[in-house]
C-alpha positions as CSV (number, residue, x, y, z in Angstrom):
1,X,26.7,-5.5,-29.9
2,X,23.3,-7.2,-29.2
3,X,20.1,-5.6,-30.4
4,X,18.2,-4.4,-27.3
5,X,15.1,-3.1,-29.1
6,X,11.7,-4.7,-28.7
7,X,10.1,-6.6,-31.5
8,X,8.6,-4.5,-34.4
9,X,5.2,-3.1,-33.5
10,X,5.7,-4.1,-29.8
11,X,2.7,-3.3,-27.6
12,X,2.4,-2.0,-24.1
13,X,-0.6,-3.6,-22.3
14,X,-1.9,-1.4,-19.5
15,X,-3.4,-3.3,-16.5
16,X,-6.8,-2.0,-15.2
17,X,-7.0,-1.0,-12.5
18,X,-3.6,0.4,-11.6
19,X,-2.2,3.3,-9.6
20,X,-3.8,5.3,-6.8
21,X,-6.5,3.9,-4.6
22,X,-9.0,5.9,-2.6
23,X,-6.9,5.8,0.6
24,X,-3.8,7.1,-1.2
25,X,-5.9,9.8,-3.0
26,X,-7.3,10.9,0.4
27,X,-3.9,10.9,2.2
28,X,-2.2,13.1,-0.4
29,X,-5.2,15.5,-0.5
30,X,-5.0,15.8,3.3
31,X,-1.4,17.0,3.0
32,X,-2.1,19.4,0.1
33,X,-5.2,20.9,1.8
34,X,-3.3,21.4,5.1
35,X,-0.5,23.2,3.2
36,X,-3.1,25.4,1.5
37,X,-4.9,26.2,4.7
38,X,-2.1,26.6,7.2
39,X,1.0,27.2,5.1
40,X,4.3,25.4,5.2
41,X,5.8,23.7,7.0
42,X,3.3,20.9,7.6
43,X,4.9,17.9,9.3
44,X,4.1,14.3,8.2
45,X,5.0,11.4,10.4
46,X,6.7,8.8,8.1
47,X,6.1,8.9,4.3
48,X,2.5,9.8,3.7
49,X,2.4,6.9,1.2
50,X,5.3,4.7,0.1
51,X,6.2,6.4,-3.2
52,X,9.3,8.4,-3.7
53,X,7.8,10.6,-6.5
54,X,4.8,11.5,-4.3
55,X,7.0,12.3,-1.3
56,X,9.4,14.4,-3.3
57,X,6.5,16.4,-4.8
58,X,4.9,17.1,-1.4
59,X,8.3,18.0,0.0
60,X,8.7,20.6,-2.7
61,X,5.3,22.1,-1.7
62,X,6.4,22.4,2.0
63,X,5.7,19.1,3.7
64,X,8.4,18.0,6.2
65,X,8.6,14.2,6.7
66,X,9.8,13.0,10.1
67,X,10.4,9.6,11.6
68,X,9.2,10.4,15.1
69,X,7.1,13.1,16.7
70,X,10.0,14.5,18.8
71,X,11.1,16.1,15.5
72,X,7.9,18.1,15.4
73,X,7.9,21.5,17.2
74,X,5.3,21.7,20.0
75,X,2.0,23.1,18.8
76,X,2.8,22.4,15.1
77,X,0.5,20.7,12.6
78,X,1.3,17.0,12.0
79,X,-0.3,14.5,9.7
80,X,-0.3,10.7,10.4
81,X,0.5,8.7,7.3
82,X,-2.0,6.4,5.4
83,X,-0.4,3.4,7.2
84,X,-1.8,4.3,10.6
85,X,-0.2,4.8,14.0
86,X,-0.2,3.1,17.4
87,X,-2.2,4.4,20.4
88,X,1.1,5.4,22.0
89,X,1.8,7.8,19.1
90,X,-1.7,9.3,19.3
91,X,-1.2,9.9,23.1
92,X,2.2,11.5,22.5
93,X,0.8,13.9,19.9
94,X,-2.0,14.9,22.3
95,X,0.5,15.4,25.2
96,X,2.7,17.7,23.1
97,X,-0.2,19.8,21.9
98,X,0.2,18.9,18.3
99,X,-2.6,19.8,15.8
100,X,-3.2,16.4,14.2
101,X,-4.8,15.4,10.9
102,X,-5.2,11.7,10.5
103,X,-4.6,10.4,7.0
104,X,-4.9,6.7,8.1
105,X,-6.7,4.8,5.3
106,X,-10.2,4.0,6.5
107,X,-9.6,0.4,5.6
108,X,-6.6,0.3,8.0
109,X,-8.8,2.0,10.6
110,X,-11.3,-0.9,10.2
111,X,-8.6,-3.4,11.2
112,X,-7.7,-1.2,14.2
113,X,-11.3,-1.3,15.3
114,X,-11.4,-5.1,14.9
115,X,-8.3,-5.4,17.1
116,X,-9.9,-3.3,19.8
117,X,-13.1,-5.4,19.8
118,X,-11.2,-8.7,19.7
119,X,-9.0,-7.7,22.6
120,X,-12.0,-6.4,24.6
121,X,-13.5,-9.9,24.2
122,X,-10.4,-11.5,25.6
123,X,-8.9,-12.8,22.4
124,X,-5.2,-13.1,21.7
125,X,-4.7,-11.9,18.1
126,X,-2.4,-13.2,15.4
127,X,-1.5,-10.5,12.9
128,X,-0.5,-11.7,9.4
129,X,1.9,-9.1,8.0
130,X,5.5,-8.0,7.3
131,X,7.7,-7.2,10.3
132,X,8.8,-3.6,10.4
133,X,6.1,-2.3,8.0
134,X,4.5,0.9,9.4
135,X,1.0,-0.5,9.0
136,X,1.9,-3.6,11.1
137,X,3.5,-1.4,13.8
138,X,0.4,0.8,13.9
139,X,-2.0,-2.1,14.0
140,X,-0.1,-4.1,16.7
141,X,0.1,-0.8,18.6
142,X,-3.7,-0.8,19.1
143,X,-3.2,-3.2,22.0
144,X,-0.8,-3.1,24.9
145,X,-0.2,-6.9,24.5
146,X,-1.8,-10.1,23.4
147,X,-0.7,-9.8,19.7
148,X,1.5,-12.2,17.7
149,X,3.0,-11.6,14.3
150,X,3.3,-14.2,11.6
151,X,4.8,-13.6,8.1
152,X,4.6,-17.1,6.6
153,X,3.1,-20.6,6.9
154,X,6.4,-21.7,8.6
155,X,5.7,-19.1,11.3
156,X,2.4,-20.7,12.0
157,X,4.0,-24.1,12.8
158,X,6.0,-22.6,15.6
159,X,3.4,-20.2,17.0
160,X,2.9,-20.4,20.8
161,X,-0.5,-19.1,21.9
162,X,-2.0,-18.7,25.4
163,X,-5.4,-20.3,24.8
164,X,-6.3,-21.8,21.4
165,X,-10.0,-21.4,22.2
166,X,-9.6,-17.6,22.5
167,X,-7.7,-16.8,19.4
168,X,-8.4,-14.5,16.4
169,X,-6.5,-13.1,13.4
170,X,-6.3,-9.9,11.4
171,X,-4.1,-9.1,8.4
172,X,-2.1,-6.2,6.9
173,X,-4.2,-4.7,4.1
174,X,-1.6,-4.9,1.3
175,X,-0.6,-8.5,1.3
176,X,-0.5,-11.1,-1.5
177,X,-4.1,-12.5,-1.6
178,X,-2.9,-16.0,-2.5
179,X,-0.1,-16.2,0.1
180,X,-2.4,-14.8,2.8
181,X,-5.0,-17.5,2.0
182,X,-2.3,-20.2,2.5
183,X,-1.3,-18.7,5.9
184,X,-5.0,-18.4,7.0
185,X,-5.5,-22.1,6.0
186,X,-2.5,-23.1,8.1
187,X,-3.9,-21.2,11.1
188,X,-7.3,-22.8,10.7
189,X,-5.7,-26.2,10.4
190,X,-3.7,-25.8,13.6
191,X,-6.2,-23.7,15.6
192,X,-9.7,-24.9,14.6
193,X,-11.5,-22.3,16.7
194,X,-9.6,-19.3,15.5
195,X,-11.9,-16.3,14.8
196,X,-11.6,-14.4,11.6
197,X,-12.6,-10.8,10.6
198,X,-16.2,-10.4,9.4
199,X,-14.8,-9.2,6.1
200,X,-11.3,-9.9,4.8
201,X,-8.7,-7.2,5.8
202,X,-6.9,-7.2,2.5
203,X,-8.2,-4.0,0.8
204,X,-10.3,-3.8,-2.4
205,X,-7.5,-2.0,-4.2
206,X,-4.8,-4.7,-3.4
207,X,-7.2,-7.4,-4.5
208,X,-8.2,-5.6,-7.7
209,X,-4.6,-4.8,-8.8
210,X,-3.5,-8.4,-8.1
211,X,-6.5,-9.7,-10.1
212,X,-5.5,-7.4,-13.0
213,X,-2.0,-8.8,-13.0
214,X,-3.4,-12.3,-13.1
215,X,-5.5,-11.3,-16.2
216,X,-2.5,-9.5,-17.9
217,X,0.3,-11.9,-17.2
218,X,-0.7,-14.7,-19.7
219,X,-0.8,-12.0,-22.5
220,X,2.6,-10.5,-22.0
221,X,6.3,-11.5,-22.1
222,X,7.5,-9.1,-19.4
223,X,5.8,-7.1,-16.6
224,X,6.9,-3.7,-15.4
225,X,5.5,-2.5,-12.1
226,X,5.6,1.2,-11.3
227,X,6.2,1.5,-7.5
228,X,8.9,2.3,-4.9
229,X,11.0,-0.4,-3.2
230,X,9.3,0.1,0.2
231,X,5.8,-0.2,-1.2
232,X,4.3,-3.5,0.0
233,X,1.4,-3.7,-2.5
234,X,3.8,-2.9,-5.5
235,X,6.2,-5.6,-4.4
236,X,3.3,-8.1,-4.2
237,X,2.4,-7.2,-7.9
238,X,6.0,-8.0,-9.0
239,X,6.1,-11.2,-7.1
240,X,2.7,-12.3,-8.4
241,X,3.8,-11.8,-12.0
242,X,6.9,-13.8,-11.4
243,X,4.9,-16.7,-9.7
244,X,2.8,-16.7,-12.9
245,X,6.0,-17.3,-14.9
246,X,6.6,-13.8,-16.3
247,X,9.8,-11.9,-15.7
248,X,8.9,-8.7,-13.7
249,X,10.7,-5.6,-12.7
250,X,9.8,-2.7,-10.5
251,X,10.7,0.9,-11.2
252,X,9.9,4.3,-9.7
253,X,11.6,6.5,-12.3
254,X,11.7,6.2,-16.2
255,X,15.5,6.1,-16.3
256,X,15.4,2.8,-14.3
257,X,13.9,1.0,-17.2
258,X,16.6,-1.1,-18.9
259,X,16.5,-1.9,-22.6
260,X,17.5,-5.5,-22.1
261,X,14.2,-6.1,-20.2
262,X,12.2,-5.6,-23.4
263,X,14.7,-6.7,-26.0
264,X,12.8,-8.8,-28.6
265,X,9.6,-8.6,-26.7
266,X,6.3,-8.2,-28.5
267,X,4.0,-7.5,-25.6
268,X,5.1,-5.6,-22.5
269,X,2.8,-5.5,-19.5
270,X,2.6,-2.3,-17.3
271,X,0.9,-1.9,-14.0
272,X,1.3,0.4,-11.0
273,X,1.0,0.0,-7.2
274,X,-1.7,1.7,-5.3
275,X,0.7,4.5,-4.2
276,X,2.1,5.2,-7.7
277,X,0.6,8.2,-9.5
278,X,-0.7,7.9,-13.1
279,X,1.8,10.6,-14.2
280,X,4.6,8.4,-13.2
281,X,3.1,5.4,-15.0
282,X,2.8,7.6,-18.1
283,X,6.4,8.6,-17.9
284,X,7.3,4.9,-17.9
285,X,5.2,4.5,-21.1
286,X,7.1,7.4,-22.7
287,X,10.4,5.7,-21.8
288,X,9.2,2.4,-23.3
289,X,8.2,4.3,-26.5
290,X,11.7,5.8,-26.6
291,X,13.1,2.3,-26.4
292,X,11.0,1.2,-29.4
293,X,7.6,0.1,-28.2
294,X,4.9,1.3,-30.7
295,X,1.4,0.7,-29.4
296,X,-0.4,1.2,-26.1
297,X,-3.4,-0.9,-25.4
298,X,-5.5,-0.6,-22.2
299,X,-6.8,-3.9,-20.9
300,X,-10.3,-4.6,-19.6
301,X,-10.8,-4.5,-15.9
302,X,-12.7,-3.1,-13.0
303,X,-13.4,0.7,-12.9
304,X,-13.0,1.8,-9.3
305,X,-15.1,4.6,-7.9
306,X,-14.4,4.4,-4.2
307,X,-13.9,7.7,-2.3
308,X,-13.3,8.4,1.4
309,X,-14.2,11.6,3.2
310,X,-11.7,14.2,4.3
311,X,-11.3,15.2,8.0
312,X,-13.8,17.9,8.9
313,X,-11.1,20.5,9.6
314,X,-10.0,20.3,6.0
315,X,-13.4,20.4,4.2
316,X,-14.4,23.5,2.2
317,X,-16.5,25.8,4.3
318,X,-19.7,24.9,2.4
319,X,-19.2,21.1,3.0
320,X,-18.2,21.5,6.7
321,X,-21.4,23.5,7.5
């Protein structure tokens, strides 16, 4: 039977930064504060963030996750997920008398505002993103038309636009920085007058976590990404490690870590997507130790201190005054 243990004195190298970003912290806190203030059930449209561990924890506390608003009783409290919603969903919530708390990440809201301004100025908008992702649906739903979706450089080649002189682009906030750069370059090559956002739409946390993987990958023999399968930014971390020539695997529970991944390895890299809690990352560390890893070494990296304010209706009385 083959030896599936890692090399003697195998190290776990911890990427920095990893795990929760400010938008995810805020979204989860909104659900928890709403539960404290109003009691269960609190309804949440879609997963508040794309992480099975987080969703299961909030469900235990009394959150009820629904796909659409028609599952929410009239007059109940509902929270919009961090990914944002369309104008149609907002109008539906208002029409049904729902008490709404909006957990949309402020960096996603920034893209929504850009879309509104660009459409008001008569621009057709190209959105770079993944079809079917809630953030893409919410952003494209900020306009009643005049938006086109591209997912790849190949899509750019077949794009049909109304007027190349009145064209702009925005992006999903959780994309691969490098792949998005290639798509933007293809757009600019084909549509020289295309307008771009004043500041890139890919969020600081996505950028920082991808940079941390770029720093970590040359130092390790395998990368484990803590994140759920439907997490866009977690998938991008796994893909990035693989593009850098390092085998990479994604897990959202310790029992998913397979011994053969680390068999004979001396250095194991660990990172976590922006929606994955540190407690889950530490449970993966514990699993790797059970399998034979000995040392844990944090890597150098950016210390994030971003924080976003809560909605007024959920602030402590002293802060709301």
